[in-house]
N, C-alpha and C positions, 0 to 999 in steps of 0.2 A: 396490423403492426401495432406494437405497444406504444402508447403515448409517452412522450418523454417527460421526465419530472420537471417541475418549475425550477428555473435557475436559482431562485433564492432558497429552495429547500436543501436539506442536508445532502440527500442523494443527488439532487440537481447540481450542486456545487462540485461534488466528487466527479460526477459524469463529465462536466465541462472541463475540469482540470485535466482529467485523463485524456479526453478528446483533444484538447489543445496540445498535449505533449506526446501523443502516440507516434508522431512523426519522428521522434528521437529514437524509437526502438527499431531494431533490425531483427530479421528472422534468423534463428528461432528465438522465441521469447519464453522465459520461465516465469510462472506466477506462483508465489508462496501464499497459501491461504486462498486457494482458487474456488473452493466450493461455493456454489450459488444457492442461496436459500430458496426454497420452493415458492415463496411469495415474491421474489425478485423477477423483474421483467427481463427481456432480452437485452435491453440497453445496459443492464447491470452485469451481464455475463461477458467478462473480458475475453474469453475464448471466441465468442461470436464477434465481438468488436475487432479483435485482431484479425480474424478470418476475413472480415469485410475489407481490410486494407492489405490483404495478401501475406499476413504474418503467420507463421506456424507457431502455435501456442502449446505449451506443456504445463499442465496444472498440477501442483502438489498440495495436498491437504492431509489433515489427520484422519479424515473419514471419507468414504465414498460419496459421490453425488455428482450433480451436473457441474461440468467444468473441471473435474478431477481425473487426471490420467494416472497419477502415482499416489498411493496412500502411504504416508510415512511422516515421521517427525524429523525435521531437519536438524534438531538439536540432539537426536539420538545417534544410533550407529550410522556411519556414512551412507546416507540414502542413495547417493549417486553410484555407489559400488553395487548396490542390490538391484537396481533397475536399469536395464540396458538403455531405455529411452533417455536417461539422465547422464549417459556416458559421452554425450556430445558437448561441444562448447556452445554456450548461449551468447546471444548478442544483444539481449535486453532482458529486463526483469520488471515485474509488477508486484508490489506489496500494497494492496489497497484494502484498508480497514482490517489489517491482520497483525501489524507490528505490536499493537497494544495487547494482543492475546499471546504473545511469545514471551516466556519467562526471562530469556536472556537475549534482548534485541541486538546487542552488539555481536554476539555469537551468530545470530541469524544473518546479520549483514556480512559477516566474515564468510559464512557458508555460501551466500549468494555470490559474493565476490569470487569465491573459489571456482564457481562454475561459469563465470562470465569471461568473455574475451576482453582484452584491453580496448578501451574506447567505448565500452558499452554503457548505456544509460539504465538507471533504475528509477521507476516512477513509484512514489510512495504517497499514500494518503493515510492519515491517522486522525482519529477524533481528538478534539480538545475540550470543547464545551458540550459534551454529550454524556448522557447517563452511563454509569458503569453497567456493563453487560457481560454475559458469559461467553460461550463458544470456544473452548470450555471454561476459560477464566479471563479476567481483565486485569492487567497489571500496571499499565502506564498511560500517561498523557505527556506529550512532548511539545515544548515551545519551539519556535524557529531556532533559537540558540541551542536547545537540546538536540534537535536534528543535526545541527552542525557538529556538535560534540560527538554524537554517535558516528557520523561520517568520519571524523578525524580519528577516532579510536579504531575504526574498521579499515582505515587506509583508503578511504574514498573521498571524492571531492564533491561538495555541494555546488551545483551550478545555478540552482534556483530554489527558493523556499518562499511560500506565501501563506497568508491566512486566508482561508476560504470561508466565505459567507459569514463575516463577523456580525454579531448582533450587539445592540446596546443594552446594557443592564444598569440598574441603579442599585447601589449598595451603600452600607455604612462602612467607612474606611478610616481607621485610626481615630475613631470618635467623631468623625465628620459624617453627618447624614446626607443622604441623597447625592452621593458622588456617582457621576456617570462614567462608565468604563466600556471599552469594546471587548467582546469575548468572541474569539473565532470559534466556529463550530467544528472546523476541521483544519488541519495543517497539511499542505501539499508540498512535496519536496522532490526535486530531481537531483539524483546523485550520479556520479560517473566513476567508473573504474578507469584509472589512468594507465 
């Protein structure tokens, strides 16, 4: 069995946020950005984690790989019309470390909303104090207020948002040296389709 990440690590915080909130999901679950990198362990594979609690998982990503059932771009032609597996109504969604890679995150949330049943939950984690990285590109960082605005624009409700594993940094701010600030590494959010 893969050893779990330490709770204070970036991946550990993400894992614990998802684990605490998986009970909000019902089967079937759709995950956008589901490809699991080869260096990730089983605990980072949401298909495996969903399976452990009896949830059917369907993964969508831009390229083939572990955790991917459908290759497609949710911002492109209607993916759900092209793939029979996506013609069902989903009762939960996961966007873990993927929203920052989507050029139009509001449009992405509207697409997710369109394939979800009313009352479904969406679990989102997205980096905040983390280096810019590709896969294939990196567009955004969201504050908790930014997540609330995205939800509002997509017609979703935020039921919970939190800063995951904040670190303390010391900066110069407005000419004042050695100012201490909290910098969350990740933002975790639970949204609901009403």
